C-alpha positions as CSV (number, residue, x, y, z in Angstrom):
1,M,-0.2,14.1,-18.2
2,I,-1.6,10.7,-17.3
3,K,-3.8,9.2,-19.9
4,S,-6.5,7.0,-18.6
5,N,-7.0,4.0,-20.9
6,N,-6.7,1.7,-17.9
7,Q,-9.1,-1.1,-17.3
8,Y,-8.3,-1.7,-13.7
9,I,-7.1,1.5,-12.2
10,N,-8.6,5.0,-12.1
11,L,-6.2,7.6,-10.9
12,D,-8.7,10.5,-10.5
13,V,-8.8,10.2,-6.7
14,L,-5.0,9.9,-6.5
15,K,-4.5,13.0,-8.8
16,E,-7.1,15.0,-6.8
17,S,-5.7,14.2,-3.4
18,T,-2.1,15.0,-4.5
19,F,-3.2,18.1,-6.5
20,D,-1.9,16.3,-9.6
21,D,1.7,16.6,-8.3
22,A,3.6,14.1,-10.5
23,S,6.4,13.5,-8.0
24,I,4.0,12.6,-5.2
25,I,1.9,10.5,-7.5
26,K,5.0,8.5,-8.6
27,E,6.1,8.0,-5.0
28,I,2.6,6.7,-4.0
29,M,2.4,4.5,-7.0
30,E,5.8,3.0,-6.2
31,L,4.8,2.4,-2.6
32,F,1.5,0.8,-3.7
33,L,3.5,-1.6,-5.9
34,E,5.4,-2.7,-2.8
35,I,2.1,-3.0,-0.8
36,I,0.6,-5.2,-3.6
37,D,3.7,-7.5,-3.5
38,E,3.4,-7.7,0.3
39,Y,-0.3,-8.4,0.2
40,V,0.0,-11.1,-2.6
41,E,2.8,-12.7,-0.6
42,T,0.7,-12.7,2.6
43,L,-2.2,-14.3,0.7
44,T,0.1,-16.8,-0.9
45,Y,1.7,-18.0,2.3
46,Q,-0.9,-17.4,5.0
47,F,-4.1,-18.5,3.3
48,P,-3.1,-22.1,3.0
49,N,-2.0,-21.9,6.7
50,K,-5.4,-20.5,7.6
51,N,-3.8,-17.6,9.5
52,W,-7.0,-15.6,9.5
53,D,-5.9,-12.8,11.8
54,L,-2.9,-12.0,9.7
55,L,-5.0,-12.2,6.5
56,F,-7.6,-9.9,8.0
57,K,-5.0,-7.3,9.0
58,A,-3.3,-7.4,5.5
59,T,-6.7,-7.1,3.8
60,H,-7.7,-4.3,6.0
61,K,-4.4,-2.5,5.4
62,I,-4.7,-2.7,1.6
63,K,-8.4,-1.6,1.5
64,P,-7.8,2.2,1.4
65,N,-5.4,1.8,-1.5
66,I,-8.1,0.0,-3.5
67,N,-10.2,3.1,-3.2
68,M,-7.4,5.6,-3.8
69,F,-6.4,3.8,-7.0
70,G,-10.0,3.4,-8.1
71,I,-9.8,-0.4,-8.5
72,S,-13.5,-0.8,-8.7
73,K,-13.2,-4.5,-9.8
74,L,-11.7,-5.3,-6.3
75,E,-13.8,-3.1,-4.0
76,S,-16.5,-5.7,-3.1
77,T,-14.0,-8.6,-3.2
78,I,-11.7,-6.9,-0.6
79,L,-14.7,-6.1,1.6
80,E,-15.9,-9.7,1.4
81,L,-12.4,-11.1,2.1
82,E,-11.9,-8.7,5.0
83,S,-15.2,-9.9,6.5
84,N,-14.5,-13.6,5.8
85,F,-11.0,-13.4,7.4
86,K,-12.2,-11.4,10.4
87,N,-15.2,-13.7,11.1
88,E,-13.6,-16.9,9.8
89,Q,-16.7,-17.5,7.6
90,N,-17.5,-18.6,4.0
91,L,-14.0,-20.0,3.8
92,D,-15.1,-22.4,1.2
93,T,-15.7,-19.6,-1.3
94,T,-12.8,-17.5,-0.1
95,N,-10.3,-19.4,-2.3
96,T,-12.1,-18.1,-5.4
97,L,-11.9,-14.5,-4.1
98,V,-8.2,-14.9,-3.3
99,T,-7.6,-16.3,-6.9
100,Y,-9.5,-13.3,-8.3
101,C,-7.4,-10.9,-6.2
102,F,-4.2,-12.4,-7.7
103,S,-5.4,-12.0,-11.2
104,V,-6.6,-8.4,-10.7
105,F,-3.5,-7.3,-8.8
106,K,-1.4,-8.7,-11.6
107,E,-3.2,-6.4,-14.1
108,V,-3.2,-3.5,-11.6
109,K,0.6,-3.8,-11.2
110,R,1.0,-3.8,-15.0
111,E,-1.1,-0.7,-15.4
112,I,0.7,1.2,-12.6
113,Q,4.1,0.2,-14.0
114,T,3.0,1.4,-17.5
115,E,1.8,4.7,-15.9
116,L,5.2,5.1,-14.1
117,K,7.1,4.4,-17.3
118,S,5.1,7.0,-19.2
119,M,5.6,9.5,-16.4
120,N,9.3,8.9,-16.5
121,D,9.4,9.3,-20.3
122,E,7.8,12.7,-20.1
């Protein structure tokens, strides 16, 4: 069904937890695309405003999705961001992490959209 030539996402956990049910997988993928957009928007607008609490909550909320979609390139970054926002620490290096998140999420979205398209074409 889903071919895995993805560089950013690994759908094994998602497939396993949904018993490889295509309709559930599609629904979760579509929801995750919305969550990514919300998260990127939060980072975009709240990071320059130093709204650490809101940033922490948004990062904490997206964390389980990082694992479910097997986005290994972001696992340590999200944990570090979560800690930095929560403790308001290492904020000088946090900008680099936020920028990295943007670039990875852009690719993650592209891969998920490609998967959805191939699922719809089947």
